[in-house]
Backbone as a printed PyTorch tensor [residue, N CA C, xyz], in Angstrom:
tensor([[[ 91.9670, 128.2030,  97.3670],
         [ 92.1590, 127.1870,  98.3690],
         [ 93.6500, 126.9550,  98.5450]],

        [[ 94.1000, 126.8210,  99.7740],
         [ 95.4830, 126.4810, 100.0980],
         [ 95.5730, 125.0030, 100.4450]],

        [[ 96.6480, 124.3630,  99.9990],
         [ 96.9310, 122.9810, 100.3680],
         [ 98.2400, 122.9450, 101.1350]],

        [[ 98.2600, 122.1620, 102.1920],
         [ 99.4780, 121.9620, 102.9700],
         [ 99.9500, 120.5350, 102.7600]],

        [[101.2160, 120.3860, 102.4140],
         [101.7560, 119.0730, 102.0830],
         [102.3300, 118.3620, 103.3130]],

        [[101.7750, 118.6340, 104.4840],
         [102.2750, 117.9700, 105.6790],
         [101.9600, 116.4810, 105.6620]],

        [[100.8350, 116.0970, 105.1140],
         [100.4770, 114.6810, 104.9350],
         [100.2800, 114.4500, 103.4490]],

        [[101.2390, 113.7590, 102.8560],
         [101.1110, 113.5470, 101.4180],
         [101.8740, 112.3070, 100.9800]],

        [[101.5490, 111.8870,  99.7820],
         [102.2300, 110.7820,  99.1210],
         [102.6610, 111.3010,  97.7620]],

        [[103.8780, 110.9910,  97.3950],
         [104.4010, 111.4810,  96.1280],
         [104.3730, 110.3800,  95.0690]],

        [[103.9070, 110.7670,  93.8890],
         [103.9110, 109.8620,  92.7540],
         [104.7390, 110.4570,  91.6350]],

        [[104.7700, 109.7830,  90.5190],
         [105.5800, 110.2390,  89.3930],
         [105.1020, 111.5790,  88.8430]],

        [[103.7940, 111.7680,  88.7550],
         [103.2480, 112.9610,  88.1240],
         [102.5970, 113.9200,  89.1010]],

        [[102.2860, 113.4610,  90.3010],
         [101.5040, 114.2820,  91.2210],
         [101.8720, 113.9840,  92.6680]],

        [[101.4470, 114.9010,  93.5170],
         [101.5160, 114.7210,  94.9580],
         [100.0810, 114.5840,  95.4440]],

        [[ 99.8140, 113.5730,  96.2460],
         [ 98.4820, 113.3980,  96.8150],
         [ 98.5120, 113.9470,  98.2350]],

        [[ 97.7570, 115.0110,  98.4540],
         [ 97.6770, 115.6590,  99.7600],
         [ 96.4720, 115.0760, 100.4880]],

        [[ 96.7250, 114.5840, 101.6870],
         [ 95.7070, 113.8690, 102.4500],
         [ 95.1080, 114.7760, 103.5200]],

        [[ 93.7890, 114.8870, 103.5250],
         [ 93.0440, 115.6430, 104.5250],
         [ 92.1740, 114.6410, 105.2880]],

        [[ 92.7350, 114.0920, 106.3520],
         [ 92.0150, 113.0710, 107.1280],
         [ 90.7720, 113.6430, 107.8130]],

        [[ 90.8260, 114.8930, 108.2410],
         [ 89.6780, 115.4990, 108.9340],
         [ 88.4240, 115.4800, 108.0680]],

        [[ 88.5820, 115.7500, 106.7870],
         [ 87.4430, 115.8060, 105.8640],
         [ 87.3380, 114.5860, 104.9550]],

        [[ 88.2120, 113.5780, 105.1930],
         [ 88.2220, 112.3490, 104.3900],
         [ 88.3470, 112.6450, 102.8980]],

        [[ 89.3270, 113.5170, 102.5820],
         [ 89.5690, 113.9140, 101.2000],
         [ 91.0320, 113.6450, 100.8350]],

        [[ 91.2520, 113.3960,  99.5570],
         [ 92.5990, 113.3020,  98.9940],
         [ 92.6300, 114.2090,  97.7710]],

        [[ 93.6040, 115.0940,  97.7270],
         [ 93.7640, 116.0300,  96.6240],
         [ 94.9590, 115.5880,  95.7850]],

        [[ 94.7340, 115.2890,  94.5300],
         [ 95.8190, 114.8920,  93.6430],
         [ 96.2380, 116.1280,  92.8550]],

        [[ 97.4030, 116.6650,  93.2220],
         [ 97.9260, 117.9040,  92.6580],
         [ 99.1270, 117.5800,  91.7730]],

        [[ 99.0560, 117.9690,  90.5210],
         [100.0750, 117.6060,  89.5480],
         [101.2740, 118.5560,  89.6040]],

        [[102.4500, 117.9480,  89.4610],
         [103.7210, 118.6670,  89.5270],
         [104.0060, 119.3710,  88.1980]],

        [[104.8510, 120.4060,  88.2760],
         [105.3350, 121.0220,  87.0450],
         [106.8270, 120.7470,  86.8920]],

        [[107.4090, 121.2700,  85.8250],
         [108.8020, 120.9450,  85.5360],
         [109.8060, 121.6220,  86.4710]],

        [[109.3450, 122.4460,  87.3830],
         [110.2360, 123.0540,  88.3780],
         [110.2240, 122.2880,  89.7000]],

        [[109.4460, 121.2250,  89.7740],
         [109.3730, 120.4370,  91.0040],
         [110.7270, 119.7820,  91.2700]],

        [[111.1830, 119.7470,  92.5310],
         [112.4880, 119.1390,  92.8460],
         [112.6260, 117.6800,  92.3920]],

        [[111.5300, 116.9510,  92.2970],
         [111.6020, 115.5590,  91.8290],
         [112.1340, 115.4630,  90.4000]],

        [[112.0390, 116.5540,  89.6360],
         [112.4250, 116.5270,  88.2320],
         [113.7440, 117.2270,  87.9530]],

        [[114.4580, 117.6430,  88.9770],
         [115.7150, 118.3550,  88.7270],
         [116.6680, 117.4510,  87.9580]],

        [[117.2180, 117.9960,  86.8990],
         [118.1540, 117.2410,  86.0780],
         [117.5100, 116.4230,  84.9800]],

        [[116.2040, 116.3480,  84.9360],
         [115.5290, 115.5920,  83.8740],
         [115.2780, 116.5240,  82.6890]],

        [[115.9060, 116.2300,  81.5860],
         [115.7610, 117.0780,  80.4040],
         [114.4310, 116.8630,  79.6860]],

        [[113.8650, 115.6760,  79.8130],
         [112.6920, 115.3510,  79.0090],
         [111.3670, 115.6100,  79.7220]],

        [[111.3980, 116.2180,  80.8920],
         [110.1370, 116.4550,  81.5850],
         [109.4420, 117.6610,  80.9810]],

        [[108.1450, 117.5450,  80.7950],
         [107.3800, 118.5900,  80.1490],
         [106.0450, 118.7610,  80.8790]],

        [[105.6660, 119.9910,  81.1680],
         [104.3850, 120.2630,  81.8210],
         [103.2090, 119.7330,  81.0130]],

        [[103.3230, 119.7820,  79.6930],
         [102.2190, 119.3060,  78.8520],
         [101.9070, 117.8400,  79.1130]],

        [[102.9240, 117.0420,  79.3840],
         [102.6940, 115.6220,  79.6850],
         [101.8060, 115.5120,  80.9200]],

        [[102.1470, 116.2340,  81.9800],
         [101.3440, 116.1320,  83.1970],
         [ 99.9320, 116.6650,  82.9980]],

        [[ 99.7810, 117.6900,  82.1970],
         [ 98.4390, 118.2150,  81.9160],
         [ 97.5940, 117.1690,  81.1830]],

        [[ 98.2250, 116.4250,  80.2760],
         [ 97.5030, 115.3690,  79.5610],
         [ 97.1300, 114.2200,  80.4980]],

        [[ 98.0270, 113.8650,  81.4080],
         [ 97.7280, 112.8170,  82.3890],
         [ 96.5580, 113.2570,  83.2700]],

        [[ 96.6070, 114.4970,  83.7420],
         [ 95.5180, 115.0580,  84.5500],
         [ 94.1850, 114.9720,  83.7940]],

        [[ 94.1860, 115.3800,  82.5360],
         [ 92.9580, 115.3650,  81.7410],
         [ 92.4320, 113.9430,  81.5610]],

        [[ 93.3180, 112.9820,  81.3030],
         [ 92.8860, 111.5930,  81.1110],
         [ 92.3060, 111.0100,  82.4030]],

        [[ 92.8590, 111.3890,  83.5430],
         [ 92.3310, 110.8960,  84.8190],
         [ 90.9880, 111.5330,  85.1440]],

        [[ 90.8540, 112.8340,  84.9550],
         [ 89.5650, 113.4770,  85.2670],
         [ 88.4870, 113.0310,  84.2870]],

        [[ 88.8440, 112.7790,  83.0340],
         [ 87.8740, 112.2360,  82.0740],
         [ 87.3500, 110.8790,  82.5520]],

        [[ 88.2250, 110.0730,  83.1100],
         [ 87.8120, 108.7570,  83.6180],
         [ 86.8070, 108.9080,  84.7630]],

        [[ 87.0580, 109.8490,  85.6650],
         [ 86.1080, 110.0670,  86.7620],
         [ 84.7550, 110.5380,  86.2430]],

        [[ 84.7520, 111.3380,  85.1810],
         [ 83.4820, 111.7920,  84.6000],
         [ 82.7010, 110.6130,  84.0240]],

        [[ 83.3960, 109.6630,  83.4350],
         [ 82.7330, 108.4500,  82.9250],
         [ 82.1440, 107.6620,  84.0960]],

        [[ 82.9400, 107.4670,  85.1350],
         [ 82.4900, 106.6910,  86.2990],
         [ 81.2370, 107.2990,  86.9220]],

        [[ 81.1580, 108.6160,  86.9280],
         [ 80.0010, 109.3010,  87.5290],
         [ 78.6890, 108.9270,  86.8510]],

        [[ 78.7600, 108.3950,  85.6380],
         [ 77.5400, 108.0550,  84.8960],
         [ 77.1910, 106.5680,  84.9590]],

        [[ 78.0340, 105.7650,  85.6330],
         [ 77.8420, 104.3040,  85.6120],
         [ 77.8560, 103.7460,  87.0340]],

        [[ 76.6970, 103.4470,  87.5860],
         [ 76.6280, 102.9720,  88.9760],
         [ 77.5060, 101.7590,  89.2850]],

        [[ 77.6480, 100.8250,  88.3420],
         [ 78.4780,  99.6390,  88.5920],
         [ 79.9550,  99.9970,  88.7700]],

        [[ 80.3720, 101.1100,  88.2000],
         [ 81.7520, 101.5690,  88.3840],
         [ 81.8860, 102.4260,  89.6430]],

        [[ 80.8710, 103.2020,  89.9390],
         [ 80.9130, 104.0980,  91.1030],
         [ 81.1710, 103.3580,  92.4050]],

        [[ 80.6180, 102.1590,  92.5400],
         [ 80.7120, 101.4690,  93.8300],
         [ 82.1180, 100.9860,  94.1550]],

        [[ 83.0310, 100.9730,  93.1780],
         [ 84.4010, 100.5270,  93.4450],
         [ 85.4380, 101.5790,  93.0470]],

        [[ 85.0230, 102.8390,  93.0540],
         [ 85.9320, 103.9640,  92.8220],
         [ 85.6500, 104.9990,  93.9020]],

        [[ 86.6490, 105.7710,  94.2960],
         [ 86.3820, 106.7840,  95.3240],
         [ 85.4290, 107.8590,  94.7920]],

        [[ 84.6310, 108.3860,  95.6750],
         [ 83.7490, 109.4800,  95.2870],
         [ 84.6010, 110.6320,  94.7670]],

        [[ 84.1880, 111.2030,  93.6570],
         [ 84.9290, 112.2770,  92.9890],
         [ 84.2830, 113.6040,  93.3220]],

        [[ 85.0800, 114.5340,  93.8510],
         [ 84.5640, 115.8520,  94.2200],
         [ 84.9350, 116.9270,  93.2080]],

        [[ 85.5350, 116.5380,  92.1150],
         [ 85.7890, 117.4610,  91.0230],
         [ 87.1640, 118.1000,  91.0230]],

        [[ 87.3360, 118.9400,  90.0180],
         [ 88.5790, 119.6860,  89.8480],
         [ 88.5940, 120.8250,  90.8590]],

        [[ 89.7430, 121.0330,  91.4720],
         [ 89.9060, 122.0600,  92.5030],
         [ 90.9230, 123.0980,  92.0340]],

        [[ 90.5910, 124.3580,  92.1620],
         [ 91.5500, 125.4270,  91.8630],
         [ 92.3460, 125.6850,  93.1330]],

        [[ 93.6480, 125.5470,  93.0370],
         [ 94.5270, 125.7270,  94.1860],
         [ 95.1910, 127.1030,  94.0810]],

        [[ 95.1540, 127.8600,  95.1700],
         [ 95.7780, 129.1820,  95.1990],
         [ 97.2360, 129.1070,  95.6380]],

        [[ 97.4750, 128.2960,  96.6820],
         [ 98.8350, 128.1760,  97.2130],
         [ 99.0670, 126.7670,  97.7270]],

        [[100.3460, 126.3540,  97.6830],
         [100.7630, 125.0800,  98.2540],
         [101.8390, 125.3970,  99.2810]],

        [[101.6050, 124.9270, 100.4970],
         [102.5400, 125.1890, 101.5950],
         [103.1570, 123.8800, 102.0600]],

        [[104.4490, 123.9120, 102.3590],
         [105.0960, 122.7080, 102.8810],
         [104.9560, 122.6570, 104.4070]],

        [[105.5880, 121.6690, 105.0290],
         [105.4660, 121.4780, 106.4790],
         [106.0270, 122.6530, 107.2820]],

        [[106.8730, 123.4840, 106.6600],
         [107.4220, 124.6680, 107.3300],
         [106.6050, 125.9250, 107.0320]],

        [[105.4750, 125.7430, 106.3310],
         [104.5910, 126.8470, 105.9230],
         [105.2080, 127.7190, 104.8360]],

        [[106.2400, 127.2250, 104.1600],
         [106.8240, 127.9580, 103.0310],
         [105.9860, 127.6960, 101.7870]],

        [[105.8430, 128.7190, 100.9730],
         [105.0600, 128.6130,  99.7480],
         [105.8760, 127.8710,  98.6860]],

        [[105.3710, 126.7130,  98.2700],
         [106.0350, 125.9140,  97.2340],
         [105.1330, 125.7790,  95.9950]],

        [[104.2540, 126.7390,  95.8080],
         [103.3200, 126.7230,  94.6810],
         [104.0300, 126.6560,  93.3410]],

        [[105.2210, 127.2090,  93.2650],
         [105.9440, 127.2460,  91.9960],
         [106.3450, 125.8560,  91.5030]],

        [[106.1490, 124.8260,  92.3180],
         [106.4840, 123.4470,  91.9390],
         [105.2990, 122.6880,  91.3460]],

        [[104.1430, 123.3370,  91.2510],
         [102.9240, 122.6310,  90.8780],
         [102.1440, 123.3320,  89.7810]],

        [[101.3160, 122.5640,  89.0940],
         [100.3490, 123.0830,  88.1320],
         [ 99.0640, 123.3360,  88.9210]],

        [[ 98.8810, 124.5460,  89.3940],
         [ 97.8050, 124.8500,  90.3460],
         [ 96.4040, 124.6400,  89.7740]],

        [[ 96.2770, 124.6220,  88.4670],
         [ 94.9600, 124.3690,  87.8650],
         [ 94.7680, 122.8920,  87.5080]],

        [[ 95.7040, 122.0530,  87.9310],
         [ 95.6130, 120.6090,  87.6680],
         [ 95.5750, 119.8530,  88.9980]],

        [[ 94.4280, 119.9150,  89.6290],
         [ 94.2210, 119.2390,  90.9100],
         [ 92.7820, 118.7480,  90.9510]],

        [[ 92.6070, 117.5300,  91.4380],
         [ 91.2510, 117.0600,  91.6800],
         [ 91.1680, 116.4510,  93.0660]],

        [[ 89.9370, 116.3430,  93.5300],
         [ 89.6860, 115.8690,  94.8870],
         [ 88.8020, 114.6330,  94.8290]],

        [[ 89.1520, 113.6570,  95.6720],
         [ 88.3580, 112.4380,  95.7790],
         [ 88.2470, 112.0500,  97.2520]],

        [[ 87.3320, 111.1510,  97.5380],
         [ 87.1960, 110.6400,  98.9010],
         [ 88.4480, 109.8590,  99.2550]],

        [[ 88.9390, 110.0590, 100.4550],
         [ 90.1050, 109.3420, 100.9550],
         [ 89.7560, 107.8680, 101.1190]],

        [[ 90.6020, 107.0080, 100.6100],
         [ 90.3820, 105.5670, 100.7090],
         [ 91.0200, 105.0410, 101.9860]],

        [[ 90.3720, 104.0960, 102.6010],
         [ 90.9240, 103.4600, 103.7890],
         [ 91.3190, 102.0280, 103.4990]],

        [[ 92.1360, 101.4780, 104.3720],
         [ 92.5500, 100.0940, 104.2150],
         [ 93.8990,  99.9850, 103.5430]],

        [[ 94.2680,  98.7670, 103.2480],
         [ 95.5490,  98.4860, 102.6010],
         [ 95.3740,  98.4950, 101.0920]],

        [[ 96.4230,  98.9210, 100.3890],
         [ 96.3420,  98.9080,  98.9370],
         [ 97.4990,  98.1250,  98.3460]],

        [[ 97.2420,  97.6170,  97.1410],
         [ 98.2400,  96.9010,  96.3480],
         [ 98.0960,  97.3670,  94.9090]],

        [[ 99.1690,  97.2510,  94.1560],
         [ 99.0930,  97.5110,  92.7260],
         [ 98.1820,  96.4600,  92.0920]],

        [[ 97.4560,  96.8680,  91.0770],
         [ 96.5160,  95.9720,  90.3990],
         [ 97.1800,  94.6550,  90.0010]],

        [[ 98.3840,  94.7050,  89.4790],
         [ 99.0760,  93.5010,  89.0450],
         [ 99.3970,  92.5190,  90.1540]],

        [[ 99.3590,  92.9850,  91.4120],
         [ 99.6480,  92.1210,  92.5560],
         [ 98.3890,  91.4970,  93.1560]],

        [[ 97.2420,  91.8480,  92.6560],
         [ 95.9940,  91.3090,  93.2410],
         [ 95.0250,  90.9200,  92.1400]],

        [[ 95.4640,  90.0790,  91.2670],
         [ 94.6670,  89.6520,  90.1280],
         [ 93.6760,  88.5800,  90.5680]],

        [[ 92.5940,  89.0280,  91.1290],
         [ 91.5080,  88.1470,  91.5500],
         [ 90.3790,  88.2450,  90.5320]],

        [[ 89.5700,  87.1990,  90.3600],
         [ 88.5330,  87.2180,  89.3140],
         [ 87.6140,  88.4400,  89.3860]],

        [[ 87.1490,  88.8220,  90.5690],
         [ 86.2190,  89.9550,  90.6590],
         [ 86.9200,  91.2840,  90.3860]],

        [[ 88.2020,  91.3830,  90.6900],
         [ 88.9520,  92.6020,  90.3830],
         [ 89.2320,  92.6740,  88.8820]],

        [[ 89.6090,  91.5520,  88.2790],
         [ 89.8180,  91.5310,  86.8300],
         [ 88.5280,  91.8530,  86.0790]],

        [[ 87.4100,  91.3510,  86.5680],
         [ 86.1240,  91.6390,  85.9260],
         [ 85.8080,  93.1340,  86.0130]],

        [[ 86.0820,  93.7370,  87.1610],
         [ 85.8590,  95.1810,  87.3040],
         [ 86.7620,  95.9590,  86.3440]],

        [[ 88.0220,  95.5570,  86.2270],
         [ 88.9400,  96.2220,  85.3020],
         [ 88.4330,  96.0970,  83.8620]],

        [[ 87.9200,  94.9340,  83.4910],
         [ 87.3500,  94.7540,  82.1470],
         [ 86.1550,  95.6750,  81.9340]],

        [[ 85.3350,  95.8310,  82.9600],
         [ 84.1780,  96.7230,  82.8720],
         [ 84.6300,  98.1740,  82.6720]],

        [[ 85.6860,  98.5600,  83.3690],
         [ 86.2120,  99.9180,  83.1870],
         [ 86.6600, 100.1140,  81.7390]],

        [[ 87.4040,  99.1560,  81.2150],
         [ 87.9050,  99.2510,  79.8440],
         [ 86.7360,  99.3230,  78.8570]],

        [[ 85.6990,  98.5280,  79.0760],
         [ 84.5220,  98.5500,  78.1940],
         [ 83.8790,  99.9290,  78.1410]],

        [[ 83.9980, 100.6800,  79.2250],
         [ 83.3650, 102.0020,  79.2940],
         [ 84.3400, 103.1370,  78.9720]],

        [[ 85.5120, 102.8070,  78.4480],
         [ 86.4250, 103.8460,  77.9900],
         [ 87.5330, 104.2240,  78.9540]],

        [[ 87.6200, 103.5330,  80.0730],
         [ 88.7070, 103.7760,  81.0280],
         [ 89.7470, 102.7010,  80.7400]],

        [[ 90.6130, 103.0010,  79.7990],
         [ 91.4850, 101.9890,  79.2110],
         [ 92.8430, 101.8540,  79.8850]],

        [[ 93.1770, 102.7610,  80.7870],
         [ 94.4840, 102.6760,  81.4400],
         [ 94.2830, 102.2990,  82.9060]],

        [[ 94.3820, 101.0110,  83.1790],
         [ 94.2080, 100.5090,  84.5490],
         [ 95.4150,  99.7250,  85.0410]],

        [[ 96.3810,  99.4740,  84.1770],
         [ 97.5060,  98.6180,  84.5280],
         [ 98.3210,  99.1760,  85.6970]],

        [[ 98.3590, 100.4850,  85.8520],
         [ 99.1280, 101.1030,  86.9280],
         [ 98.2560, 101.4470,  88.1390]],

        [[ 97.0150, 100.9970,  88.1150],
         [ 96.0790, 101.2940,  89.2120],
         [ 96.5140, 100.6160,  90.5030]],

        [[ 96.0040, 101.1560,  91.5940],
         [ 96.1270, 100.5050,  92.8960],
         [ 94.7350, 100.1170,  93.3450]],

        [[ 94.6680,  99.1010,  94.1920],
         [ 93.3810,  98.6110,  94.6860],
         [ 93.4440,  98.5860,  96.2090]],

        [[ 92.5420,  99.3150,  96.8260],
         [ 92.4010,  99.2760,  98.2730],
         [ 91.4790,  98.1230,  98.6450]],

        [[ 91.7880,  97.4520,  99.7220],
         [ 90.9890,  96.3240, 100.2160],
         [ 90.7580,  95.2580,  99.1410]],

        [[ 91.8140,  94.8200,  98.4680],
         [ 91.6230,  93.8820,  97.3550],
         [ 91.0490,  92.5290,  97.7730]],

        [[ 91.1640,  92.1680,  99.0340],
         [ 90.6520,  90.8730,  99.4780],
         [ 89.1600,  90.8840,  99.7670]],

        [[ 88.5290,  92.0440,  99.6240],
         [ 87.0990,  92.1540,  99.8810],
         [ 86.3440,  92.3770,  98.5700]],

        [[ 85.6310,  91.3710,  98.1400],
         [ 84.9010,  91.4700,  96.8770],
         [ 83.8700,  92.5930,  96.8810]],

        [[ 83.3380,  92.9220,  98.0350],
         [ 82.3200,  93.9700,  98.0880],
         [ 82.8800,  95.3570,  98.3980]],

        [[ 84.0710,  95.4380,  98.9830],
         [ 84.5820,  96.7370,  99.4380],
         [ 85.8600,  97.2140,  98.7550]],

        [[ 86.3540,  96.5210,  97.7290],
         [ 87.5840,  96.9820,  97.0910],
         [ 87.3330,  98.3050,  96.3600]],

        [[ 88.3910,  99.1190,  96.2580],
         [ 88.3030, 100.4260,  95.6080],
         [ 89.5280, 100.6150,  94.7070]],

        [[ 89.2750, 100.9520,  93.4500],
         [ 90.3260, 101.2340,  92.4700],
         [ 90.7010, 102.7110,  92.5260]],

        [[ 91.9970, 103.0130,  92.3990],
         [ 92.4500, 104.3890,  92.1950],
         [ 93.5190, 104.3840,  91.0980]],

        [[ 93.8830, 105.5590,  90.6410],
         [ 94.9200, 105.7450,  89.6190],
         [ 94.5790, 105.0540,  88.3130]],

        [[ 93.5510, 105.5280,  87.6700],
         [ 93.1120, 105.0160,  86.3780],
         [ 92.8910, 106.2040,  85.4570]],

        [[ 92.8010, 105.9320,  84.1700],
         [ 92.6330, 107.0190,  83.2010],
         [ 92.0090, 106.4670,  81.9250]],

        [[ 91.5660, 107.3690,  81.0780],
         [ 90.9810, 106.9520,  79.8160],
         [ 92.0320, 106.4120,  78.8560]],

        [[ 93.2930, 106.8020,  79.0760],
         [ 94.3840, 106.3380,  78.2160],
         [ 95.7060, 106.5510,  78.9350]],

        [[ 96.7660, 105.9790,  78.4050],
         [ 98.1080, 106.1920,  78.9460],
         [ 98.6540, 107.4720,  78.3120]],

        [[ 98.2240, 108.6000,  78.8420],
         [ 98.5410, 109.9040,  78.2540],
         [100.0350, 110.1930,  78.2700]],

        [[100.7470, 109.7490,  79.2910],
         [102.1900, 110.0000,  79.3570],
         [102.9100, 109.2750,  78.2200]],

        [[102.5720, 108.0180,  77.9910],
         [103.2050, 107.2620,  76.9100],
         [102.8290, 107.8460,  75.5510]],

        [[101.5590, 108.2420,  75.3870],
         [101.1350, 108.8570,  74.1320],
         [101.9400, 110.1290,  73.8640]],

        [[102.1500, 110.9270,  74.8950],
         [102.9150, 112.1680,  74.7620],
         [104.3530, 111.8570,  74.3460]],

        [[104.9470, 110.8690,  75.0150],
         [106.3340, 110.5090,  74.7210],
         [106.4850, 110.0510,  73.2630]],

        [[105.5340, 109.2760,  72.7690],
         [105.5760, 108.8140,  71.3800],
         [105.4550, 110.0010,  70.4300]],

        [[104.5290, 110.9050,  70.7180],
         [104.3580, 112.0770,  69.8580],
         [105.6210, 112.9290,  69.8220]],

        [[106.2670, 113.0830,  70.9770],
         [107.5150, 113.8640,  71.0300],
         [108.6270, 113.1860,  70.2450]],

        [[108.6880, 111.8720,  70.3190],
         [109.7230, 111.1250,  69.6020],
         [109.5360, 111.2380,  68.0810]],

        [[108.2740, 111.3140,  67.6630],
         [107.9840, 111.4100,  66.2300],
         [108.1000, 112.8190,  65.6830]],

        [[108.1220, 113.7980,  66.5800],
         [108.1490, 115.2200,  66.1460],
         [109.5090, 115.6140,  65.6030]]])
């Protein structure tokens, strides 16, 4: 599968490629050759692989719990990416971990960071996620946070894999 980064959002660990036609969002993780990391001595591909694994593990948990499914985007699984093309159709695959990509339903509406929308029903949902092993929600975003029935959480994981990696490296 080829991904084109003509419509995308960049995060610390990944680029989210948006496919509005199919209502999909592909979260593709960067590698240490990505331009966002030029000059960073401490960037390591293993960190991003661990973050990817912690996020996909969280989606696997959600798939088994209906109360969590209704406020998380539908998960379409891990996607194998063959090539990544930029807006000029140049191949930029060398900037990404092509086996670290997952696909979810594209969320609509406005989003806020979890910490900016601490409403009782959102906090209760976050507690439910933690109870089921999705322990890293502090950096999550919430789409439609003002709607108790339609809010959607994104950017969650079973653990803070990046921080765990950094601690392990510091102790090594």
